[in-house]
C-alpha positions as CSV (number, residue, x, y, z in Angstrom):
1,X,-49.9,-47.5,-52.6
2,X,-46.3,-48.3,-53.8
3,X,-45.6,-52.0,-53.0
4,X,-43.5,-53.5,-55.9
5,X,-39.8,-52.8,-55.0
6,X,-38.5,-55.2,-57.6
7,X,-40.0,-53.4,-60.7
8,X,-37.4,-51.3,-62.7
9,X,-39.7,-50.4,-65.6
10,X,-42.5,-48.7,-63.7
11,X,-44.9,-46.1,-64.7
12,X,-43.9,-42.7,-63.5
13,X,-46.6,-41.2,-61.2
14,X,-47.5,-37.6,-60.8
15,X,-46.4,-37.6,-57.2
16,X,-46.3,-34.5,-54.9
17,X,-42.9,-33.5,-53.6
18,X,-42.8,-32.6,-49.9
19,X,-42.5,-28.8,-49.2
20,X,-39.5,-29.3,-46.7
21,X,-37.1,-32.1,-46.1
22,X,-37.1,-34.4,-43.1
23,X,-40.8,-35.5,-43.1
24,X,-40.6,-39.3,-43.7
25,X,-43.8,-40.0,-41.7
26,X,-45.9,-38.0,-44.2
27,X,-44.2,-39.7,-47.2
28,X,-44.8,-43.1,-45.6
29,X,-48.5,-42.3,-45.0
30,X,-49.0,-40.9,-48.5
31,X,-47.5,-43.9,-50.3
32,X,-48.3,-46.7,-47.9
33,X,-44.7,-47.3,-46.8
34,X,-43.6,-48.7,-43.6
35,X,-41.9,-45.6,-42.1
36,X,-39.4,-47.8,-40.2
37,X,-37.9,-48.9,-43.5
38,X,-37.3,-45.3,-44.9
39,X,-33.8,-43.9,-45.1
40,X,-34.1,-40.2,-45.0
41,X,-31.5,-38.3,-47.1
42,X,-33.8,-35.2,-47.3
43,X,-33.0,-33.9,-43.9
44,X,-29.7,-32.3,-43.3
45,X,-29.1,-33.4,-39.9
46,X,-25.8,-34.8,-38.5
47,X,-25.8,-38.5,-39.1
48,X,-23.6,-39.2,-36.1
49,X,-26.7,-38.8,-33.8
50,X,-26.5,-36.4,-30.8
51,X,-23.7,-36.1,-28.3
52,X,-23.8,-38.7,-25.3
53,X,-24.6,-36.0,-22.8
54,X,-28.2,-35.7,-24.2
55,X,-29.1,-39.2,-23.0
56,X,-28.2,-38.2,-19.5
57,X,-30.2,-34.9,-19.7
58,X,-33.3,-36.9,-20.7
59,X,-33.2,-38.6,-17.5
60,X,-33.8,-35.2,-15.9
61,X,-36.8,-34.5,-18.2
62,X,-39.5,-34.8,-15.3
63,X,-37.8,-32.0,-13.4
64,X,-37.6,-29.8,-16.4
65,X,-41.2,-30.4,-17.1
66,X,-42.2,-29.1,-13.5
67,X,-40.4,-25.7,-13.9
68,X,-41.0,-22.8,-16.1
69,X,-38.2,-22.4,-18.6
70,X,-35.8,-19.3,-18.0
71,X,-37.5,-16.5,-20.1
72,X,-34.0,-14.9,-20.6
73,X,-32.2,-18.2,-21.7
74,X,-29.3,-17.0,-19.3
75,X,-27.4,-20.3,-19.0
76,X,-27.5,-21.3,-22.6
77,X,-26.6,-17.8,-23.8
78,X,-23.5,-17.8,-21.5
79,X,-22.6,-21.3,-22.8
80,X,-22.9,-20.1,-26.5
81,X,-20.7,-17.1,-25.7
82,X,-18.2,-19.3,-23.9
83,X,-18.2,-21.7,-26.8
84,X,-17.9,-19.1,-29.7
85,X,-16.1,-16.1,-28.1
86,X,-19.1,-13.9,-28.9
87,X,-20.2,-11.5,-26.2
88,X,-23.4,-12.7,-24.5
89,X,-25.2,-9.4,-25.1
90,X,-24.9,-10.0,-28.8
91,X,-26.8,-13.4,-28.7
92,X,-30.6,-13.9,-28.8
93,X,-31.6,-17.4,-28.3
94,X,-34.8,-18.5,-30.1
95,X,-37.1,-21.4,-30.8
96,X,-35.0,-22.7,-33.6
97,X,-33.5,-20.4,-36.2
98,X,-37.0,-20.1,-37.8
99,X,-38.3,-18.1,-34.8
100,X,-35.5,-15.7,-35.3
101,X,-36.3,-15.5,-39.0
102,X,-39.9,-14.5,-38.2
103,X,-38.6,-11.7,-35.8
104,X,-36.4,-10.2,-38.3
105,X,-39.2,-8.1,-40.2
106,X,-39.7,-6.1,-37.0
107,X,-36.4,-4.5,-37.9
108,X,-37.7,-3.0,-41.1
109,X,-40.0,-0.1,-41.6
110,X,-42.4,1.4,-44.1
111,X,-42.4,-0.1,-47.6
112,X,-38.9,-1.4,-47.6
113,X,-37.9,-4.4,-49.7
114,X,-35.9,-7.4,-49.0
115,X,-33.4,-8.8,-51.6
116,X,-32.8,-12.7,-51.2
117,X,-29.7,-14.4,-52.8
118,X,-31.4,-17.4,-54.1
119,X,-31.6,-20.4,-53.8
120,X,-32.1,-19.8,-50.1
121,X,-34.2,-21.2,-47.2
122,X,-37.8,-20.5,-48.2
123,X,-38.9,-19.3,-44.8
124,X,-37.1,-15.9,-45.3
125,X,-39.4,-15.0,-48.2
126,X,-42.4,-16.2,-46.3
127,X,-41.5,-14.2,-43.0
128,X,-41.0,-10.9,-44.8
129,X,-44.0,-11.3,-47.1
130,X,-46.1,-12.1,-44.1
131,X,-45.2,-8.6,-42.6
132,X,-45.9,-6.9,-45.8
133,X,-42.3,-6.4,-47.0
134,X,-41.8,-7.4,-50.6
135,X,-39.1,-10.0,-51.1
136,X,-37.0,-9.6,-54.3
137,X,-35.3,-12.8,-55.7
138,X,-31.8,-12.5,-57.0
139,X,-31.1,-15.8,-58.4
140,X,-27.5,-17.1,-58.6
141,X,-27.0,-19.1,-61.8
142,X,-26.4,-22.9,-61.7
143,X,-24.3,-22.6,-64.9
144,X,-21.9,-20.4,-63.1
145,X,-21.7,-22.8,-60.0
146,X,-23.9,-20.4,-57.9
147,X,-21.1,-17.9,-57.6
148,X,-21.8,-14.4,-56.5
149,X,-20.4,-11.7,-58.8
150,X,-20.5,-8.1,-57.5
151,X,-20.3,-6.7,-61.0
152,X,-23.7,-8.2,-61.8
153,X,-25.3,-8.4,-58.4
154,X,-24.7,-4.8,-57.2
155,X,-26.4,-3.2,-60.3
156,X,-29.5,-5.3,-59.5
157,X,-29.4,-4.2,-55.9
158,X,-29.1,-0.6,-56.9
159,X,-32.3,-1.0,-58.9
160,X,-34.2,-1.7,-55.6
161,X,-34.8,1.7,-54.4
162,X,-36.3,1.0,-51.0
163,X,-33.9,-1.8,-50.1
164,X,-34.1,-2.6,-46.4
165,X,-32.3,-5.8,-46.0
166,X,-30.3,-8.5,-47.9
167,X,-30.4,-12.3,-47.2
168,X,-27.6,-14.6,-48.1
169,X,-26.8,-18.3,-47.0
170,X,-23.3,-19.1,-45.8
171,X,-23.0,-22.0,-46.5
172,X,-26.1,-21.7,-48.6
173,X,-28.8,-24.2,-48.7
174,X,-29.4,-26.2,-50.9
175,X,-26.2,-25.4,-52.6
176,X,-23.6,-25.7,-49.8
177,X,-21.7,-22.7,-51.0
178,X,-19.5,-20.5,-49.0
179,X,-19.0,-16.8,-50.0
180,X,-15.9,-15.9,-48.0
181,X,-14.5,-13.7,-50.7
182,X,-17.8,-12.2,-51.5
183,X,-19.2,-11.2,-48.1
184,X,-16.8,-8.3,-47.4
185,X,-17.8,-6.4,-50.4
186,X,-21.4,-7.2,-49.8
187,X,-21.0,-5.9,-46.4
188,X,-19.4,-2.6,-47.6
189,X,-22.2,-2.3,-50.0
190,X,-24.9,-2.6,-47.3
191,X,-23.0,-0.1,-45.1
192,X,-23.0,2.4,-47.8
193,X,-26.7,2.1,-48.1
194,X,-27.6,1.6,-44.5
195,X,-29.1,-1.8,-45.3
196,X,-29.3,-4.7,-42.9
197,X,-27.2,-7.8,-44.1
198,X,-28.7,-11.2,-42.9
199,X,-26.5,-14.1,-43.1
200,X,-27.8,-17.6,-42.6
201,X,-25.0,-19.6,-40.8
202,X,-27.4,-22.6,-40.0
203,X,-24.7,-25.0,-41.3
204,X,-21.5,-23.2,-40.5
205,X,-20.6,-25.8,-37.8
206,X,-20.3,-28.4,-40.5
207,X,-17.6,-26.3,-42.1
208,X,-15.4,-24.4,-39.8
209,X,-15.8,-21.7,-37.4
210,X,-13.0,-19.8,-39.3
211,X,-15.6,-19.4,-42.1
212,X,-18.0,-17.4,-40.0
213,X,-18.8,-13.9,-40.8
214,X,-18.5,-12.9,-37.1
215,X,-15.4,-10.7,-37.8
216,X,-17.4,-8.6,-40.2
217,X,-20.3,-8.2,-37.8
218,X,-17.7,-6.7,-35.3
219,X,-17.3,-3.8,-37.8
220,X,-20.9,-3.4,-38.8
221,X,-23.8,-3.2,-36.5
222,X,-26.2,-3.8,-39.4
223,X,-24.9,-7.4,-40.0
224,X,-27.1,-10.3,-38.4
225,X,-26.1,-13.9,-38.3
226,X,-28.5,-16.7,-38.0
227,X,-27.5,-20.0,-36.4
228,X,-29.0,-23.4,-35.5
229,X,-28.0,-26.0,-33.0
230,X,-30.5,-28.5,-34.1
231,X,-28.8,-29.7,-37.3
232,X,-25.2,-30.0,-36.2
233,X,-26.2,-31.8,-32.8
234,X,-28.9,-33.9,-34.2
235,X,-31.8,-32.5,-32.0
236,X,-34.3,-31.1,-34.5
237,X,-37.2,-32.0,-32.4
238,X,-36.1,-29.6,-29.6
239,X,-36.1,-26.4,-31.8
240,X,-33.2,-24.4,-30.5
241,X,-31.3,-21.7,-32.4
242,X,-29.9,-18.2,-32.0
243,X,-29.2,-14.9,-33.7
244,X,-26.1,-12.9,-33.5
245,X,-26.7,-9.2,-33.6
246,X,-26.1,-5.8,-32.2
247,X,-27.5,-5.4,-28.6
248,X,-29.7,-2.5,-29.7
249,X,-31.4,-4.7,-32.2
250,X,-31.9,-7.4,-29.6
251,X,-33.6,-5.0,-27.4
252,X,-35.9,-3.9,-30.2
253,X,-36.8,-7.7,-31.1
254,X,-37.2,-8.7,-27.4
255,X,-40.6,-6.7,-27.4
256,X,-41.9,-9.2,-30.0
257,X,-40.6,-12.6,-28.8
258,X,-43.1,-14.7,-27.0
259,X,-42.5,-15.3,-23.4
260,X,-41.0,-18.7,-22.6
261,X,-40.7,-19.4,-26.4
262,X,-37.6,-21.8,-25.7
263,X,-38.7,-24.6,-23.5
264,X,-36.6,-25.9,-20.6
265,X,-35.3,-29.2,-22.2
266,X,-34.1,-27.2,-25.3
267,X,-32.4,-24.9,-23.1
268,X,-30.8,-27.6,-21.1
269,X,-29.7,-29.8,-24.0
270,X,-28.4,-26.7,-25.9
271,X,-26.3,-25.5,-23.1
272,X,-24.5,-28.9,-22.8
273,X,-24.1,-29.9,-26.4
274,X,-22.6,-26.5,-27.4
275,X,-19.5,-27.1,-25.0
276,X,-18.8,-30.7,-26.5
277,X,-15.6,-29.8,-28.4
278,X,-14.7,-33.4,-28.9
279,X,-18.1,-34.1,-30.6
280,X,-17.6,-31.1,-32.9
281,X,-14.1,-32.2,-33.9
282,X,-15.3,-35.8,-34.5
283,X,-18.2,-34.7,-36.7
284,X,-16.0,-32.4,-38.8
285,X,-13.4,-35.0,-39.4
286,X,-16.2,-37.5,-40.4
287,X,-17.9,-34.9,-42.6
288,X,-14.8,-34.0,-44.5
289,X,-14.0,-37.8,-45.1
290,X,-17.6,-38.7,-46.2
291,X,-18.2,-35.6,-48.2
292,X,-15.0,-36.2,-50.4
293,X,-16.0,-39.8,-50.8
294,X,-19.6,-38.9,-51.9
295,X,-18.5,-35.9,-54.1
296,X,-16.3,-38.2,-56.1
297,X,-18.8,-40.9,-56.3
298,X,-21.6,-38.7,-57.5
299,X,-19.4,-37.0,-60.0
300,X,-18.6,-40.6,-61.5
301,X,-22.3,-40.9,-62.4
302,X,-22.5,-39.2,-65.9
303,X,-26.3,-38.6,-65.9
304,X,-26.1,-36.2,-63.0
305,X,-24.2,-32.9,-62.4
306,X,-22.9,-32.6,-58.7
307,X,-22.1,-29.2,-57.3
308,X,-19.3,-28.8,-54.9
309,X,-20.3,-28.2,-51.2
310,X,-18.8,-27.1,-47.9
311,X,-21.5,-28.6,-45.7
312,X,-23.1,-31.9,-45.0
313,X,-25.2,-32.1,-48.2
314,X,-24.9,-31.9,-52.0
315,X,-27.0,-30.4,-54.7
316,X,-27.3,-32.6,-57.8
317,X,-29.1,-32.0,-61.1
318,X,-30.3,-34.6,-63.6
319,X,-28.6,-33.6,-66.9
320,X,-31.8,-34.6,-68.7
321,X,-33.9,-31.8,-67.2
322,X,-37.2,-33.2,-68.2
323,X,-39.5,-33.2,-65.1
324,X,-40.5,-37.0,-65.9
325,X,-36.8,-38.0,-65.5
326,X,-36.6,-36.3,-62.1
327,X,-40.0,-37.7,-60.9
328,X,-38.8,-41.1,-62.2
329,X,-35.7,-40.9,-60.1
330,X,-37.4,-39.9,-57.0
331,X,-39.9,-42.6,-57.5
332,X,-37.3,-45.3,-58.1
333,X,-35.4,-44.3,-54.8
334,X,-38.7,-44.2,-52.9
335,X,-39.6,-47.7,-54.0
336,X,-36.2,-48.7,-52.3
337,X,-37.1,-46.7,-49.1
338,X,-34.7,-43.9,-50.0
339,X,-35.9,-40.4,-49.7
340,X,-34.0,-37.3,-51.3
341,X,-35.2,-33.7,-51.2
342,X,-36.6,-32.3,-54.6
343,X,-35.5,-28.7,-54.8
344,X,-38.1,-27.6,-57.5
345,X,-39.8,-25.3,-54.9
346,X,-36.5,-23.3,-54.3
347,X,-36.4,-19.9,-56.2
348,X,-34.0,-20.2,-59.1
349,X,-34.2,-24.1,-59.3
350,X,-36.5,-26.6,-61.0
351,X,-37.5,-30.3,-60.5
352,X,-34.3,-31.5,-61.9
353,X,-32.5,-30.3,-58.8
354,X,-32.1,-32.5,-55.6
355,X,-30.4,-32.2,-52.4
356,X,-28.8,-35.1,-50.8
357,X,-27.6,-35.2,-47.2
358,X,-24.8,-37.3,-45.9
359,X,-25.6,-40.4,-44.0
360,X,-23.3,-43.4,-42.9
361,X,-21.3,-45.0,-45.5
362,X,-23.3,-48.2,-46.0
363,X,-26.4,-46.0,-46.7
364,X,-24.6,-43.6,-48.9
365,X,-23.4,-46.4,-51.0
366,X,-26.8,-47.9,-51.2
367,X,-28.1,-44.6,-52.5
368,X,-25.3,-44.3,-55.0
369,X,-26.1,-47.8,-56.3
370,X,-29.7,-47.0,-56.6
371,X,-29.2,-43.7,-58.5
372,X,-26.9,-45.6,-60.9
373,X,-29.5,-48.4,-61.3
374,X,-32.0,-45.9,-62.3
375,X,-30.2,-44.5,-65.1
376,X,-29.1,-47.8,-66.2
377,X,-32.8,-48.9,-66.5
378,X,-33.5,-45.9,-68.7
379,X,-30.9,-47.2,-71.2
380,X,-32.5,-50.6,-71.5
381,X,-36.1,-49.3,-71.9
């Protein structure tokens, strides 16, 4: 049990890192901390909370509980089409983007392999491996700011003889990188080899719709976009996401999607929040302002390297890459009820990497001060 928040020179414990971000209850239980005091920077959820329409919809919960959900998600599909300009027959609504990720293996065949541009959301590797398709990690280098270089990546892809699909984040998690310049050449490569290109756009709303790869998809039926509503609209407990893909592929996946996989409340909330243009604009303005503040503030801490981001989170790295230093930072923050996401379980990263999501200015400043305090304490030991 951790109970001394005043101690600076503490013993670094061999504490386990959570597998995913956004699980403060488990951390509180493990370390005997009051969960109500925790400030969670590990979950990359919109800190502005959900749109006001959600509160009204919750009043209708009893009615929604008494009806079966629409198995075709008709209303929310139409609303997504209305909000994005994407034809409704190109949209497949799912129980969070994770359900979509676990449907994707049904599009492959035989002993095909999947190349994943890492670091990337770990569920892609797990989903394809669970269906017997071998994942191949192509790790982008932190020393090169996680840039994607066709001259080095394409030869590696050429060596995968039974390549069936490629996965890339845009913006990528946990790096926050956009690949606007690289994606057209990657799409052309995939088209030449008849390979499926899967682009995870779960965080695209935190950037700009102009950065989406939708325009590429209109020219290539083998391109698939994965999106989430839970992060931007701050409703992760509802599990609502969707895929954008060719109608023929939707028909193929429909046979494997569980009936009523998207519950009625998730459909109702998703159908409303997707049309709230004012909330979207408010969030983007706030993200731009707070991201600039946080980036400059993190860069001013000499003991860490901060990578630029186009999303609502930052990847940082302790310049002293010793695992003890990283665990010390994590524990120091935890003693102050601050949780950040260690990224040691991402392919291509190690324990010296952390992801920090944006929160309100007061909380962001509290985190910055605590990080600075930790490294100052190391100098006085």
